N, C-alpha and C positions, 0 to 999 in steps of 0.2 A: 846583744841579741842571742839567741839560743841557735845552734848549729841545725842544719837542715840534713836529713837523711838522704844519703846518694843510693838509691835502689838500682842494683845492677839486674837487669832483665833476664841475663844469661844463668843466673844463681837462682837455686830455690828460695822459697820465701823464707825457710828455716836458716839458709846460709846468711842471705841478708839480714835476717831479724839478729841473729848473732853477731856479724859484723858491725851493724848500725845502731841497735838500741841503745848499748851501754855508753857509746859515745855521746847520744842523744841525751840520755838521762844526766851523764857528766856535765854536758852542756848546760842543760836546766838548774843543776844545783850550782854550778859556777855563776850563773845569772842571777839566781835568787840570793845566793850569798852575796854576790858584788852589790845588790841594790840593798840588802839588809846592811851593809857596811856602812852605806850612806846615811843609815838613820832615817828613813822617810818618815812622814807625818802619814796619818792614814790615808787621805785622799790620794797618796802616791801609790800604794800598794794595790790597786786595782791590777795594773798590768801583770802583777806578779799571779794574780788568781786566774789571769786570760792564759798566762804561760803553763799554770799547771794545769788548767783544763784541757787544751792542745795536748800535753803530755799524756794525762791519764787517758784521752779519749783515742790517741795513736797506740797506746799500749793495749787499750781493751781490745782492738783490732787482731793483737797478736795472741790472746787467749787460747785460739786452738792449738799454738805452736808450745804454748808453755804449760797449759792447764791450769786446774784450780789453785795450784801454788803461787800463780801470779795474785790472787784475789786479796792477800796480805798487803802485796807492794800497792796494788792498786787503793787499796781502803787506805793505805797511808797518805796518798795523792787526795784521795775523796775527803778525807779529814780535814788537810790543807786547804783545799778547796772551798769547802763549806765555812771554814773560818775567815777566810778572806771575804769571803761573801757576806757573812755576818757583818765584819767590818764595812765593808762597801755597803751595805744595807744602811748602815747609821749615816756614814757619808752622804749617800743619796738623798734620806728624809732631810738631814742639816741644809743639803742645798736647796731643796724643794721648799723647806720652811723659809729661806731667805728671800726666795724668791713671791713666794705667796702671801705671807704675811706681814704686814705692817710692823715696824719697831714699836716694840711695848715691852713692858716689865715681864710679862709672860712670854713673849716672844724670846727676851733675852734669857730665861729661866730654861727654856725648853731648848735652846740652841746650845747653853752651856751641858745641860743633860746629855745631849746626842754627842755633843764633843767629847764628854768625858767616855761615854759609852763607846763611841769609836776608838779613843785612845785605850780602852780597856779591853776590847776586841783584839785591836792591833798588838797588845801585850799578850795577849792569850796566844795569837796567832806565833808570836815570836818564841812563845814557852814551846808551843806544839812541835815547833820547827826545830828546836834544839832538842826534843826528845825523840821525833822520829827520823831527822835526818844528820844530826850533829852528834848523836851517842857513840862511842866507841863502837867502830864494827859496822854502824848501819850503812854507809855508803858503800862496804865491801859486801854487804848482806846483799844490797840491791844491785849492785855490778855483776857481781859473780853469777847470780842467779841469770840475769840475762844474758850473760855469754855461753850460756849451757841450756838451749832449748831442748824439750824433751826429746829424747831419743825415738819415741813413737810420734813424731809431729806429723808424719804424712798418714797415719792411720788416724790421729785425733781430726786432721783436716778432712779426710775423707769422711768421717763420722757426721761431720758439721753440715756438710753439703745435703 
């Protein structure tokens, strides 16, 4: 499971973000890597999408602290979430087909098509993950950024109100 942030009410939002968000992302990366090491089939990838979604939405809350430079990192998470969503759509269609359609030659062809499509989507996800998070320097790019919120964070927060 992923680490949960431990916010200190006595500290500023900026200080909490600097202290907690990098470990949160590190926990997410460790979680995804540990799951991918098990080489899960497409139906087992959905929890990764949920974890990505939670992380992305959490980080979006801190956009006033980090400014527009956070958008590139959020974009990487959005791409991963979308690719995992595409994979899950194939799996869900496959499951629905199994429940609603009587076995037949056409049913078997559709099932195989959806199965192959889900596997391709899962392979595309793995390739995207490698590009966005496993390329040299990418983890540092993400973590270093989160450890340094904008020095004008208080100004940014006031403008957002």
